Structure formats: C-alpha cells, structure tokens
C-alpha positions in Angstrom: 5.9 -44.6 -73.4 6.9 -41.0 -74.5 6.5 -38.5 -71.5 5.6 -35.0 -71.8 7.5 -32.2 -71.9 8.8 -31.5 -68.3 8.5 -28.6 -66.4 9.8 -29.5 -62.8 12.7 -27.9 -61.0 14.0 -31.0 -60.2 14.0 -31.7 -64.3 15.8 -27.8 -64.9 18.5 -28.9 -62.4 19.4 -31.9 -64.4 19.3 -29.6 -67.2 21.9 -27.5 -65.9 24.1 -30.9 -64.9 23.2 -31.8 -68.5 24.9 -29.0 -69.7 27.7 -28.7 -67.6 28.6 -32.3 -69.1 28.2 -31.3 -72.8 30.3 -28.4 -72.3 33.1 -30.6 -71.1 32.3 -32.8 -74.0 32.0 -30.6 -77.3 34.7 -28.2 -75.8 37.5 -30.7 -76.0 35.9 -32.3 -79.5 36.8 -29.0 -80.9 40.6 -30.2 -80.8 39.9 -33.8 -81.2 37.9 -32.8 -85.0 40.8 -30.5 -85.4 43.4 -33.0 -85.3 41.9 -35.9 -87.0 41.9 -33.8 -90.1 45.0 -35.3 -91.0 43.8 -38.8 -91.5 40.5 -38.2 -93.0 38.5 -35.6 -95.5 36.4 -33.5 -93.4 32.9 -35.2 -95.0 34.3 -38.5 -94.4 35.1 -38.0 -90.7 31.7 -35.9 -89.9 29.6 -38.9 -91.9 31.8 -41.5 -89.9 31.0 -39.9 -86.5 27.1 -39.7 -87.6 27.1 -43.4 -88.8 28.6 -44.8 -85.6 26.7 -42.7 -83.5 23.8 -43.7 -84.7 24.6 -47.3 -85.0 25.1 -47.1 -80.7 21.9 -44.6 -80.3 19.5 -47.8 -82.3 21.5 -50.0 -80.3 20.1 -48.2 -77.0 16.8 -48.0 -77.7 16.0 -51.6 -77.1 18.1 -52.0 -74.3 16.4 -49.2 -72.8 13.0 -50.9 -73.4 11.7 -48.4 -76.2 10.7 -49.1 -79.9 12.6 -49.0 -82.5 9.4 -47.4 -84.4 10.4 -44.1 -85.8 9.0 -40.9 -84.3 7.4 -38.7 -86.8 9.0 -38.3 -90.2 8.6 -34.3 -90.5 10.7 -33.5 -87.0 13.3 -36.4 -87.8 14.2 -35.0 -91.5 14.0 -31.2 -90.4 16.3 -31.9 -86.9 18.4 -34.6 -89.2 19.6 -32.4 -92.0 19.2 -29.0 -90.2 21.2 -30.2 -87.1 23.0 -33.6 -87.4 24.2 -33.1 -91.1 24.2 -29.2 -91.3 26.0 -28.2 -88.1 28.5 -31.6 -88.1 29.4 -30.9 -92.0 29.5 -27.1 -91.8 31.4 -27.2 -88.7 34.4 -30.0 -89.9 34.7 -28.3 -93.0 35.5 -24.9 -91.5 38.0 -26.8 -89.4 39.8 -27.3 -92.8 41.2 -23.6 -92.9 40.3 -22.3 -89.4 41.7 -22.7 -85.9 39.7 -24.8 -83.3 39.2 -22.4 -81.0 37.9 -19.6 -83.8 35.8 -21.8 -85.8 34.1 -22.6 -82.2 33.4 -19.2 -81.3 31.7 -18.7 -84.9 29.8 -21.4 -84.6 28.5 -20.5 -80.9 26.9 -18.0 -82.9 24.2 -20.1 -82.8 22.2 -19.1 -79.4 22.0 -15.4 -81.0 20.3 -17.4 -84.4 17.9 -19.4 -81.9 16.7 -16.4 -79.8 15.4 -15.0 -83.2 13.7 -18.3 -84.4 12.5 -18.8 -81.4 10.7 -15.2 -80.5 9.6 -16.1 -84.7 8.3 -19.5 -84.7 8.0 -20.5 -80.9 6.5 -17.2 -79.4 9.5 -16.9 -76.7 9.7 -13.5 -75.9 13.0 -12.8 -74.3 13.1 -11.5 -70.6 15.0 -8.1 -69.4 18.1 -10.3 -68.2 18.3 -12.2 -71.5 18.3 -9.0 -73.6 21.1 -7.8 -70.6 22.8 -11.2 -71.1 22.6 -11.4 -75.0 24.3 -7.9 -75.4 27.2 -8.8 -73.4 27.8 -11.9 -74.9 27.7 -10.5 -78.5 30.1 -8.1 -77.3 32.3 -10.9 -76.2 32.0 -13.0 -79.0 33.0 -9.6 -81.2 36.4 -9.2 -78.8 37.1 -12.9 -79.4 36.4 -13.0 -82.9 38.1 -9.7 -83.4 37.0 -9.0 -86.9 39.1 -5.9 -87.2 41.9 -8.0 -87.1 40.7 -10.8 -89.6 43.0 -13.7 -89.7 41.1 -16.2 -90.7 39.6 -17.2 -94.3 36.6 -15.7 -95.4 35.1 -19.2 -96.3 35.8 -21.0 -93.4 34.4 -18.4 -91.3 31.0 -18.2 -93.3 30.8 -22.2 -93.2 31.4 -21.5 -89.3 28.6 -19.3 -88.7 26.5 -21.7 -91.6 27.0 -24.6 -88.7 25.6 -22.3 -86.1 22.7 -20.9 -88.1 22.0 -24.7 -88.7 22.0 -26.0 -85.7 20.1 -22.9 -84.2 16.8 -23.8 -87.0 17.3 -27.7 -86.2 16.9 -26.8 -82.5 13.6 -24.8 -82.8 12.0 -27.8 -85.2 13.0 -30.0 -82.2 11.5 -27.5 -80.0 8.5 -27.5 -81.8 8.2 -31.0 -81.9 8.3 -31.8 -78.0 5.5 -29.1 -77.8 3.4 -30.2 -79.9 3.7 -33.9 -80.0 4.7 -36.7 -77.6 8.0 -37.5 -78.6 10.4 -39.7 -76.8 13.6 -37.4 -76.9 15.7 -40.4 -77.2 13.8 -41.9 -80.1 14.3 -38.1 -82.0 18.1 -38.1 -81.4 18.1 -41.4 -82.6 16.7 -41.1 -85.7 17.6 -37.4 -86.2 21.6 -38.9 -85.7 20.5 -41.8 -88.9 18.9 -39.1 -91.2 22.0 -37.1 -90.7 24.3 -39.9 -91.2 22.8 -40.7 -94.3 23.1 -37.2 -96.0 26.3 -36.7 -94.5 27.3 -40.3 -96.3 25.9 -39.2 -99.6 28.3 -36.0 -99.8 31.2 -38.0 -98.6 30.7 -40.7 -101.0 30.4 -37.7 -103.5 33.2 -36.0 -102.6 35.5 -38.7 -101.7 39.2 -37.9 -102.8 41.9 -38.9 -100.0 41.7 -42.2 -98.6 41.2 -42.3 -94.8 44.5 -43.5 -92.8 43.3 -46.0 -90.2 45.7 -44.9 -87.6 45.5 -45.8 -83.8 44.9 -41.6 -83.2 42.3 -41.8 -85.9 40.5 -45.0 -84.2 40.7 -43.4 -80.7 38.8 -39.6 -82.5 36.5 -41.8 -84.3 35.4 -43.4 -80.6 35.4 -40.3 -78.5 33.0 -38.8 -81.8 31.0 -41.7 -81.9 30.0 -42.3 -78.2 30.7 -39.2 -75.7 30.8 -36.1 -78.3 27.9 -38.0 -80.8 25.2 -40.3 -79.1 25.6 -38.8 -75.7 26.5 -34.9 -76.9 22.8 -34.8 -79.0 21.4 -36.8 -76.2 21.9 -34.1 -74.2 21.4 -31.2 -76.1 17.8 -32.5 -77.1 17.3 -33.3 -73.3 18.4 -29.9 -72.1 16.1 -28.3 -75.4 13.5 -30.1 -74.0 13.5 -28.9 -70.3 14.5 -25.3 -71.1 13.1 -22.4 -73.2 15.0 -22.3 -76.5 16.8 -18.8 -76.1 17.7 -19.6 -72.5 19.0 -23.2 -73.5 20.8 -21.6 -76.9 22.5 -19.1 -74.4 24.0 -21.5 -71.9 26.2 -23.6 -74.4 28.3 -20.0 -74.8 30.3 -21.9 -72.0 31.5 -24.5 -74.8 33.4 -21.7 -77.0 34.8 -20.5 -74.0 36.6 -23.7 -72.9 37.1 -24.3 -76.4 39.7 -21.3 -76.6 41.2 -22.8 -73.2 41.6 -26.2 -74.5 43.3 -24.8 -77.8 45.3 -22.7 -75.4 46.4 -25.2 -73.8 46.6 -28.1 -76.2 47.6 -26.4 -79.5 49.2 -22.9 -78.4 46.2 -21.0 -79.8 47.1 -17.6 -77.3 44.2 -15.4 -77.0 45.2 -11.6 -76.7 44.3 -9.5 -75.0 40.6 -8.8 -76.6 39.9 -12.3 -76.6 40.3 -12.8 -73.3 38.4 -9.6 -72.5 35.7 -11.3 -74.8 35.8 -14.5 -72.5 35.3 -12.6 -69.3 32.2 -10.9 -71.0 30.8 -14.1 -71.6 31.1 -15.5 -68.8 29.8 -12.1 -67.3 26.5 -12.6 -69.4 26.2 -17.0 -68.3 26.1 -15.6 -64.6 23.3 -13.1 -65.5 21.2 -15.5 -66.8 21.5 -17.4 -63.4 20.4 -14.1 -61.3 17.7 -14.9 -59.0 14.1 -13.5 -59.3 14.4 -11.0 -56.9 17.6 -9.5 -58.6 15.8 -10.3 -62.0 12.7 -8.1 -60.6 15.2 -5.0 -59.6 16.9 -5.2 -63.1 13.7 -4.6 -64.4 12.3 -2.1 -62.1 16.0 0.0 -62.7 15.3 0.1 -66.7 11.4 0.8 -66.2 12.2 3.7 -64.1 14.2 5.2 -67.0 11.5 4.8 -69.4 
C-alpha cells in the first residue's frame, strides 16, 4: 500500500545513509561506463542497462508484496523519459569523447538546475545556507571544469550538461508526484525505468551500427550497471528525493562528481590539476555547510541581516 511522503527525522537519517551508498555506487560507475564503450555503442549499452534494471525491478515488485499495476502514467512517462532515458542516454553519449571525471562533473550541474526548477514548480524557496552553499559549489564546479582551459569537445560537454538538466527536470516531476499523489516509490522507479528502457531501446535499434562484443568485461559491466547502478541506484535516488526537499537532495549529490574525479585519478590516471583540486575542496566545503546545525544557520542569517 502506498505510503505518504515521510517527514520524520529517522527517515531523513536513512536518506543520508542512502546518499552515502549512492555516492559510492554512481561515482565508480562513471569509470565502468567509460571503459565499456570499447565493447558496445553508447546507446546500445544505455538501453541494455535500463532493460536489465527494469526487469530486475519488475521481479522485485511481487517479491516485496507490491502490485504490478503501474502508477499514474503522467509521472511514469515524465520521469522515465527525462530521468531514465534522458540522463542515462545523454551521459553515455557524452562519455564517447569526454573523460570520465570531467563528464561526471558536468552532469552534476544538475543541482543548480533542480534548485531553479524546484523554486518555479515546487515553491521551494532556498534558505540562506543553501544560497551560500550553492555559490561555493558553483565556484568549485567552475574550477573543476576550467572553462578558460577548455580540453573537452563542445558536443561532449553539451551532452553532459543536457544529462544534468534532464535529470533535474525528471526529479521535479517525481517530487510533484510524491507531493500530490499517493505513489509507492519502488513502483514509480520500476515503471519509469521500463518507460526509459523502451525509449532508449528504440533509439539504440534505430542507430545501431557496431556489433556488441560480449566479453567477460562487458558482462561484468552490464551486471554492475543493471543491479547496483540502475535498479538499486535509482531506487535510492527516488527514496532520497521523497525524504528531502528537492533542492537539498540535488545539492547533496555533489559528493558523486568529487568521488568520480578521485576514481578517475586512481584508476584512469586522469590527474586533477591545482584548480581542479581547489574545486573539489570548495564542493566539500559547500556540502559541509549543508550540514550546519540549526543554531549556526540562525547565526549566519543574523550576520547577513545585520549588514543589509
């Protein structure tokens, strides 16, 4: 039976733990999806991961006592096309010409899109710590991207930003559905994944050129993407989005590109420069501000109010 959106402190603590798990899973997956492009086309692999993820989730629904009946079609299609198909497809295409670390950072312009869309469509007015954290995080992202020393291709960068914008729009649609309708989040993540898989499969079939190489590395990458990165990952994300304000949930995901840069350094030799290292430090500072206790938030608000 669908549950109303949770508000208690215990659920919010669980959301923080879910975010930590999601950060580990998705940050490492940028390395996996970059490496797998030697075995499969970008859209082919994006479609495969979503098809396998949706199949696993469809099995999970009856095993957890849930009905296979889909939720209302509007949020399913909205979240599926924008989040599952849009974010997955655009980011996979961006990896063709872009580095794993840099692509991850560009995709995670998502929090800035989601804060703007949440203010417009959800009425979520950011609080003072969020404004400060957003400004610091934006500066940190600018240092990591280094637009004054552009090294990536323009198309790859635009695709990565499009992935972030699409993900943000899908997140706002999901948040609206949780606010106004009694929708079980696992049912929503399952059927939106199925909708996204259908869109990506159609695109993959229409553009398929290179045969898929079914090597052990390809199968391992698909397994990682299907189970932890897609089925579990999107379930964790929608749980986080259901438990926290959309703007706060979006900004908190900035742990993922920071960890992706570190994974890329360790495994792919994509060494960050001085500016990129400074950007990582600023993002970590912004995330720390998001966790500032209430009394400190009041102090910060009074500090800025006194200077008006």
